C-alpha positions in Angstrom: 168.8 28.8 161.1 170.9 28.7 157.9 167.9 27.6 155.9 165.8 30.5 157.3 168.5 33.0 156.6 168.9 31.7 153.0 165.2 32.1 152.5 165.3 35.7 153.7 168.3 36.5 151.5 167.2 34.6 148.4 163.5 35.5 148.4 163.1 39.1 149.8 160.4 39.8 147.3 158.2 37.2 149.1 158.4 39.1 152.3 157.8 42.4 150.5 154.7 41.1 148.8 153.4 39.7 152.2 153.9 43.1 153.8 152.1 44.9 151.0 149.2 42.5 151.2 149.0 43.1 155.0 148.9 46.9 154.4 146.2 46.5 151.8 144.1 44.4 154.1 144.4 46.8 157.0 143.8 50.0 155.1 141.2 48.7 152.7 137.9 50.7 152.9 136.1 47.4 153.4 138.3 46.2 156.2 136.3 46.1 159.4 138.4 47.6 162.3 135.6 47.2 164.8 131.9 46.2 165.1 129.6 47.8 162.6 126.3 49.5 163.4 124.2 47.6 165.9 120.7 47.9 167.2 120.6 48.6 170.9 117.8 46.2 171.6 114.0 46.0 172.3 111.8 46.9 175.3 108.3 45.9 176.2 105.8 48.7 176.5 103.0 47.4 178.6 99.6 47.8 176.9 101.3 48.2 173.5 103.9 45.5 172.9 107.5 45.1 171.8 109.3 48.3 170.7 112.7 48.6 169.0 115.1 51.3 169.8 116.9 53.1 166.9 119.8 55.4 167.9 120.9 58.5 166.0 124.4 58.7 164.5 125.0 55.2 163.1 127.4 56.9 160.5 129.2 58.9 163.2 131.8 57.0 165.1 132.0 59.8 167.7 128.3 59.8 168.6 127.3 58.8 172.1 125.7 55.4 172.6 122.2 54.5 173.8 121.9 51.4 176.0 119.1 48.9 176.5 119.4 46.5 179.4 118.0 43.0 179.6 115.2 44.2 182.0 114.1 47.0 179.6 116.0 49.9 181.2 117.0 52.6 178.6 120.2 54.4 179.4 120.9 57.7 177.5 124.6 58.6 177.7 125.5 62.2 177.4 124.9 63.4 173.8 122.8 60.5 172.8 119.4 60.5 171.1 117.1 57.5 170.2 113.7 56.8 168.7 111.0 54.3 169.4 110.5 52.0 166.3 108.5 49.0 165.0 111.7 47.5 163.7 115.5 48.2 163.7 117.7 47.7 160.6 121.2 48.3 161.8 123.0 51.0 159.8 119.9 52.0 157.8 117.4 54.7 158.6 113.8 54.7 157.2 110.8 56.7 158.4 108.7 53.6 157.8 110.6 51.9 160.7 109.6 54.5 163.3 106.7 53.8 165.7 103.6 55.9 165.1 101.6 56.0 168.4 98.1 57.4 168.6 97.9 58.6 172.2 94.5 60.4 171.9 92.5 59.4 174.9 95.5 57.5 176.3 97.9 57.8 179.2 101.5 57.0 178.8 103.5 56.3 181.9 107.2 55.8 182.5 109.9 56.2 185.2 112.7 58.7 184.8 116.0 58.7 186.8 118.1 61.8 186.7 119.9 61.3 190.0 123.3 60.8 188.4 124.2 64.5 188.7 121.9 65.8 185.9 122.1 69.2 187.4 122.1 72.8 186.1 123.0 72.8 182.4 121.7 69.2 181.7 118.7 68.3 179.7 117.0 64.9 179.9 114.3 64.9 177.3 111.3 62.7 176.4 109.1 64.0 173.6 107.0 63.1 170.6 107.5 64.2 167.0 106.0 63.2 163.6 109.0 61.2 162.4 106.9 58.5 160.7 105.3 61.0 158.4 108.5 62.8 157.5 109.7 61.4 154.1 112.8 63.6 153.9 116.0 62.2 155.4 116.8 65.7 156.8 120.2 67.1 157.4 120.7 64.5 160.2 120.2 61.7 157.7 117.8 59.8 160.0 114.5 61.5 159.1 114.6 63.6 162.3 112.2 66.5 162.5 110.9 68.9 165.1 109.4 72.3 165.6 112.8 74.0 165.7 113.9 72.7 162.2 117.3 71.9 163.6 117.9 69.1 161.0 116.2 71.0 158.2 112.7 69.5 158.6 109.8 70.9 160.7 107.0 68.9 162.2 104.7 68.9 165.2 106.4 68.4 168.5 105.1 67.6 172.0 107.7 67.9 174.8 106.6 65.7 177.6 109.8 66.2 179.6 112.7 68.5 179.3 114.2 68.4 182.8 117.1 68.1 185.1 117.3 67.7 188.9 116.2 71.3 189.4 113.9 72.2 186.6 111.0 70.7 184.6 109.4 71.9 181.3 106.5 70.5 179.3 105.7 72.3 176.0 103.4 72.0 173.0 104.6 73.0 169.5 102.9 73.0 166.2 105.1 72.4 163.2 105.6 76.1 162.5 105.8 77.3 166.2 109.3 77.3 167.5 108.2 79.0 170.8 105.2 76.9 171.8 103.3 77.1 175.1 104.4 75.2 178.2 104.7 75.0 181.9 106.5 73.4 184.8 109.2 75.0 186.9 112.4 76.9 186.2 113.9 79.1 183.4 114.7 82.6 182.7 117.6 84.9 182.4 116.4 88.4 181.6 112.8 87.1 181.8 110.8 84.6 183.9 110.1 81.1 182.9 107.4 78.7 184.2 106.6 78.9 187.9 103.8 76.3 188.3 105.8 74.6 191.1 108.6 75.7 193.5 111.8 74.1 194.8 110.1 72.8 197.9 107.9 70.7 195.6 110.3 69.7 192.9 114.1 69.3 193.2 116.7 67.5 195.3 115.2 66.3 198.6 111.9 68.2 197.9 108.7 67.3 199.6 106.8 66.0 196.6 109.3 65.0 193.9 112.8 64.2 195.2 114.9 64.2 192.1 117.8 62.4 193.9 115.7 59.3 193.3 113.6 58.0 190.3 110.0 59.1 190.0 107.0 58.3 187.8 105.7 60.4 184.9 102.1 60.1 183.5 101.1 62.1 180.5 97.5 62.1 179.3 95.9 63.4 176.1 92.2 63.8 176.9 89.8 64.5 174.0 86.7 66.5 173.6 84.5 65.7 170.7 87.2 63.5 169.2 89.9 66.3 169.3 92.7 66.9 171.7 91.7 69.2 174.5 94.9 69.3 176.6 98.1 67.6 177.6 98.0 66.7 181.3 101.2 65.9 183.2 101.3 64.2 186.6 104.6 63.5 188.5 104.4 61.0 191.4 106.9 59.3 193.6 106.6 56.2 195.9 106.4 57.4 199.5 105.3 60.9 198.7 101.6 61.9 198.9 101.7 65.2 196.9 101.7 64.5 193.2 102.5 67.5 190.9 100.0 68.3 188.1 100.2 70.4 185.0 97.6 71.0 182.2 98.3 72.7 178.9 95.2 73.4 176.9 95.1 77.1 175.8 97.0 76.8 172.6 96.2 77.9 169.0 97.8 74.9 167.5 95.8 72.3 169.3 93.9 71.2 166.2 97.2 70.5 164.4 98.6 68.5 167.4 95.3 66.5 167.6 95.8 65.5 163.9 99.4 64.7 164.5 98.5 62.4 167.4 95.8 60.7 165.4 98.3 60.0 162.6 100.7 58.7 165.1 103.8 60.3 166.7 107.2 58.8 167.6 108.6 58.9 171.1 112.1 60.4 171.2 114.6 60.2 174.1 117.7 62.4 174.4 120.3 63.7 176.9 122.4 66.7 176.2 124.1 69.6 178.0 125.1 73.2 177.6 126.5 76.2 179.5 123.6 78.2 178.1 120.6 76.2 179.5 119.2 79.1 181.6 116.2 79.3 179.3 115.2 76.0 181.1 116.6 76.2 184.6 117.6 79.9 185.1 116.6 82.0 188.1 114.9 84.7 186.1 114.4 88.3 187.0 112.1 87.3 189.9 115.0 85.2 191.3 112.6 82.3 191.9 114.2 79.9 189.4 116.6 77.3 190.5 120.0 77.9 188.7 122.2 81.0 188.8 124.5 79.5 186.2 124.9 76.3 184.1 127.9 74.0 183.9 127.7 71.4 181.1 131.0 69.9 182.3 129.5 69.0 185.6 126.6 66.9 184.1 126.5 63.2 184.9 127.4 60.7 182.2 123.9 59.2 181.8 120.2 59.2 182.7 117.6 56.4 182.6 114.1 55.7 181.5 112.1 52.5 182.1 108.7 51.0 183.0 106.9 52.3 179.9 103.2 51.6 179.6 100.1 52.8 177.7 96.5 52.6 178.8 93.2 54.3 178.4 92.7 57.5 180.5 91.4 56.5 183.9 92.5 52.9 183.6 95.3 51.5 185.8 98.6 50.8 184.1 98.7 47.3 182.5 101.8 46.3 184.4 102.9 48.6 187.2 106.6 48.7 187.8 108.3 47.9 191.1 108.2 50.6 193.8 111.2 52.9 194.0 112.8 53.3 197.4 112.9 57.0 198.3 114.1 58.7 201.5 111.2 59.6 203.7 109.9 63.1 203.5 111.6 65.3 206.1 114.7 63.2 206.4 116.7 65.8 204.6 116.2 69.5 204.4 115.0 71.2 201.3 118.0 72.5 199.3 118.6 74.5 196.2 121.4 74.3 193.6 124.6 76.3 194.2 124.1 80.0 194.1 127.3 82.0 193.7 127.8 85.2 195.7 128.9 86.9 192.6 128.7 86.2 188.8 131.3 83.5 188.0 134.2 84.8 185.8 135.2 81.3 184.6 132.9 78.4 184.1 133.5 75.7 186.8 135.5 72.7 185.7 134.3 69.2 186.6 135.4 68.2 190.0 134.7 64.9 191.9 133.3 66.7 194.9 130.0 68.6 194.4 129.7 72.3 195.3 128.1 72.6 198.8 124.5 73.7 198.4 123.1 76.7 200.1 119.7 76.7 201.8 116.7 78.0 199.9 115.7 81.5 200.9 112.9 81.6 203.5 109.5 81.1 202.0 106.3 79.2 202.4 106.9 75.4 202.3 104.1 73.3 200.9 103.9 70.2 203.1 102.1 67.1 201.9 98.7 66.4 203.4 98.4 62.9 205.0 94.8 62.7 203.8 95.6 63.6 200.2 95.5 60.6 197.9 98.7 59.5 196.2 97.2 59.7 192.7 94.3 61.5 191.2 92.1 59.9 188.5 92.5 61.6 185.2 89.5 63.3 183.8 88.4 63.5 180.1 88.7 67.3 180.0 91.4 69.5 181.5 90.8 71.4 184.7 90.9 75.2 184.5 94.5 76.3 185.1 96.3 79.6 184.7 97.5 80.4 181.1 100.7 78.5 180.6 104.0 80.4 180.4 105.3 80.5 176.8 108.7 79.0 176.3 111.1 81.5 174.6 113.1 78.9 172.7 112.2 75.9 170.6 112.7 72.6 172.4 114.3 70.2 172.5 117.6 70.9 170.7 119.6 67.9 169.6 123.1 67.6 171.1 125.6 70.1 169.6 123.2 72.3 167.8 123.2 74.9 170.5 126.8 75.8 169.7 126.8 79.1 167.8 130.0 81.1 167.4 128.1 84.1 166.1 127.2 85.1 169.6 130.8 86.2 170.0 129.7 89.6 168.9 127.9 89.9 172.2 131.0 88.9 174.1 132.9 91.7 172.3 130.2 94.1 173.3 130.3 92.8 176.9 134.0 93.4 177.0 133.2 97.1 177.3 131.8 96.5 180.8 133.8 93.4 181.8 134.8 90.0 180.8 133.4 86.4 181.1 130.0 86.4 182.7 129.6 90.2 182.1 129.9 89.7 178.4 127.4 86.9 178.4 125.0 88.9 180.6 125.0 91.7 178.0 124.2 89.3 175.2 121.5 87.5 177.1 119.9 90.8 178.1 119.8 92.1 174.6 118.4 88.8 173.4 115.8 88.9 176.2 114.6 92.3 175.1 113.9 91.1 171.6 112.4 87.8 172.7 110.1 89.4 175.2 108.7 91.7 172.5 108.3 88.9 170.0 106.6 86.8 172.7 104.1 89.4 173.5 103.1 89.7 169.8 103.2 85.9 169.4 100.9 85.1 172.3 98.6 88.1 172.0 94.9 87.4 172.1 94.2 90.3 169.7 95.8 88.9 166.5 93.1 90.6 164.3 94.4 94.0 165.5 98.0 92.9 164.7 96.9 91.8 161.3 95.3 95.2 160.6 98.3 97.0 162.1 100.7 95.1 159.8 98.6 95.9 156.8 98.4 99.7 157.6 102.1 99.8 158.2 102.7 98.2 154.9 100.5 100.7 153.1 102.4 103.5 154.8 105.7 102.1 153.6 104.3 101.9 150.1 103.2 105.5 150.3 106.4 107.1 151.6 109.2 104.7 152.5 111.9 107.1 153.6 109.7 109.1 155.9 108.2 105.9 157.4 111.8 104.5 157.9 112.9 107.5 159.9 109.7 107.6 162.0 109.9 103.8 162.7 113.6 103.8 163.4 113.1 106.6 165.9 110.1 105.0 167.5 111.7 101.6 167.9 114.9 102.8 169.4 113.0 105.1 171.8 110.9 102.1 172.9 114.0 99.9 173.2 115.8 102.5 175.4 112.7 102.8 177.5 112.3 99.0 177.8 116.0 98.7 178.9 115.5 101.4 181.5 112.3 99.8 182.8 114.1 96.4 182.9 117.0 97.8 184.9 114.6 99.6 187.3 112.8 96.3 188.0 115.9 94.2 188.2 117.5 96.5 190.9 114.2 97.2 192.8 114.8 100.9 192.2 111.1 101.7 191.8 108.1 99.6 192.6 105.0 101.6 191.8 103.7 101.7 188.2 103.5 105.5 188.1 107.2 106.0 188.9 108.2 103.4 186.4 106.0 105.0 183.7 107.7 108.3 184.4 111.2 106.8 183.9 110.1 105.0 180.7 108.6 108.2 179.3 111.7 110.3 180.2 114.1 107.8 178.7 112.0 107.2 175.5 111.4 110.9 175.0 115.1 111.8 175.4 116.1 109.0 173.0 113.6 110.1 170.4 114.7 113.7 170.7 118.4 112.8 170.4 117.7 110.7 167.3 115.5 113.4 165.7 118.2 116.1 166.2 121.1 113.9 165.1 119.5 111.4 162.8 122.2 111.3 160.2 124.9 110.7 162.9 122.9 107.8 164.3 122.7 106.3 160.8 126.5 106.3 160.6 126.9 104.4 163.9 124.0 102.1 163.1 125.3 101.3 159.6 128.8 100.5 160.8 127.5 98.2 163.5 125.2 96.3 161.1 128.0 96.2 158.6 130.3 94.5 161.1 127.6 92.1 162.2 126.8 91.3 158.6 130.5 90.6 157.8 130.8 88.4 160.9 127.7 86.4 160.1 128.2 86.1 156.3 131.9 85.1 156.2 132.5 82.3 158.6 135.1 80.9 156.2 137.3 83.9 156.7 138.4 82.6 160.1 140.0 79.5 158.6 141.4 81.5 155.6 143.0 84.0 158.0 145.4 81.3 159.2 146.9 81.3 155.7 146.3 84.9 154.7 146.8 86.9 157.9 144.6 90.0 157.8 141.9 88.7 155.5 139.3 88.8 158.3 140.2 92.4 159.1 139.8 93.2 155.4 136.3 91.8 155.3 135.3 93.4 158.6 136.6 96.8 157.5 134.8 96.6 154.2 131.6 95.4 156.0 131.8 98.5 158.2 132.3 100.8 155.2 129.6 99.2 153.2 127.1 99.4 156.1 128.0 103.1 156.6 127.3 103.8 152.9 124.1 101.9 152.8 122.6 103.8 155.8 123.9 107.3 154.7 124.7 108.1 151.1 122.9 105.1 149.6 120.0 105.1 152.0 117.5 107.0 149.7 118.1 104.6 146.9 117.9 101.5 149.1 114.6 102.7 150.6 113.1 103.3 147.2 114.1 99.7 146.4 113.3 97.9 149.6 110.4 99.9 151.0 108.0 98.4 148.4 109.2 94.9 149.2 108.7 95.5 152.9 105.3 97.0 152.2 104.3 94.0 150.1 105.5 91.6 152.8 103.5 93.4 155.6 100.4 93.7 153.5 100.5 90.1 152.4 101.1 88.7 155.9 98.5 91.0 157.5 95.7 90.7 154.8 96.4 87.0 154.2 96.0 86.1 157.9 92.9 88.4 158.2 91.3 86.9 155.1 91.9 83.4 156.4 90.1 84.2 159.7 87.2 85.8 157.8 86.8 82.7 155.7 86.7 80.5 158.8 84.2 82.9 160.4 81.7 83.1 157.6 82.5 80.0 155.5 83.6 77.5 158.2 86.6 76.4 156.2 90.1 77.4 155.2 92.0 78.3 152.0 95.2 76.3 151.3 97.2 79.3 149.9 96.6 81.3 153.1 98.0 80.6 156.6 95.9 78.5 158.9 93.2 80.5 160.8 94.8 79.5 164.2 98.3 80.8 163.2 99.4 84.1 164.8 101.0 86.8 162.8 104.6 86.3 164.0 104.6 82.6 163.0 102.9 83.3 159.7 105.5 86.1 158.9 108.3 83.7 159.9 107.0 81.1 157.5 106.6 83.7 154.7 110.1 85.0 155.2 111.6 81.5 155.3 114.0 82.5 158.1 114.7 78.9 159.0 116.7 78.5 155.9 120.3 79.8 155.8 121.1 82.7 153.6 117.7 84.5 153.5 119.1 87.8 154.9 122.1 87.9 152.6 119.7 87.1 149.8 117.5 90.0 150.6 120.6 92.2 150.9 121.8 91.0 147.4 118.4 91.9 146.0 118.8 95.4 147.4 122.2 95.8 145.8 120.9 94.6 142.4 118.0 97.1 142.8 120.5 99.8 143.6 122.4 99.2 140.4 119.2 99.3 138.3 118.1 102.5 140.0 121.4 104.0 138.9 123.9 105.6 141.4 123.3 109.3 141.6 120.7 109.2 138.9 122.8 110.5 135.9 123.8 107.0 134.7 120.2 105.6 135.0 119.7 105.8 131.2 122.6 103.4 130.6 120.9 100.7 132.7 
């Protein structure tokens, strides 16, 4: 003891140096505090071979994990996303590693299991994108791309499955089409989603696909003349004799998707949740959808995929998976997800016990036929089906990207008529009006008329911008008011016949147009202040953090935004219109004439011109690409151009000679 004490007293510097060395070792950047990036593992895809799994988020310690079991079972934990690959280099992403599968003329099969409480607000996704061909690392740093451009890169996307226990969506997207065309069951808030099936066919304890147990998915890509003719979906379940079918073939972007499949597309798996998933599983205005509200917190921790195989269309799977035990049909009654008696004020918190389900409203129940075969042989061409219901949002969205604080303005608006769900209902309703209008233009079969209309409108703006602005502003707001009235009439079953609804629409639109005409300048004051506040809210997200240190800075920016908006739409409006009207006219003429010329070249020359939009592209998609709205800052940039133009025009005219 004495010797030890002497050492401590005589040589304290030795202990100090040892302690410093320990600190350097622990806090050194190269010190490993845990296991580094690891590859989840490999699976066998029957008919193809060994496939590696690459997870997203190797450089994010908080990202959810993606599991691969020894028997080839893939487990996607909440918030996880993973890609099929030829090889996996732990910690390094390369588009050359991703698998490029050519599924033209092929059928891919797999089993999905969402029985672990993947309910309303959950999204279990299996889809294809052109990751192998994307040479840009993207904002996600893993070369991810999709039709929604969520990571800064757009590419073709085929959504085979976006589903939970109550809803199913399959959607086709070209690289520039965020909306796509799809089908299945569920979706809608202030509009109606796909209704190809019903809850007696798909859902918990349903007659055909009981989602409380695993079921099989088969997706086929038949060809006609070497090109993709459709995407065919078939859902089957062991012990059930009524498979569900879906065929998507009426799509303008089919040629692009055919080329993407021929080049090879990468399968992607993901599992995410949101309180705003009603676009996929909502009840809709017809009240025939499954979910009245979504609860991300109630979603289960994980979902599973397994038994992957690829074969030629019509051929049996190379290695069928083991049968899945499912409760016999009729053992349990058909049920629907919880339906609240009134809109919830507070989102439900996760609880161990599930909410007791209510019975489905009385309706026709489709019973399976004993004589109907369990599976139907695929055919090389799609069977005629009703035109698929267009999806109003680009899908799928990677975890976390659905969070957008800028929707708070709708909550503030909703506070005028209530709180909580009332505020959200107002925001969703306003968004629904806009989306429904854009969808009608986007999916119109008369694109040539739209091209000509855009061109004529552009010429009118070039001729007399101020007069056209006043007429267009009055017309659009009159139609918006009429559309809102018509929507409310339908939602509350106030009037059923078309004539009565037409009278209401005409009365409301006419009254709105007259009010705007008589008090146009007053409307511009209110409209300018509203847009100014919205612009300040969307353009200064940093002010929220700055307000913690400089209290009142947000109020300063909002107040100045309101003042600037009021000035732009009142005193400065003539100068702004003289500056921006020619720009808008050029945009409308370019988008309309460019698309029209592209179709004329295809019609008479049989080809296409690279500088013009593809002949199959609709006007909305082409205009969206021309504007570049997928990049941040395009609207503030246009506004800045207007301010510069205003300066060069000279305020009031008398100082114009100085500039």
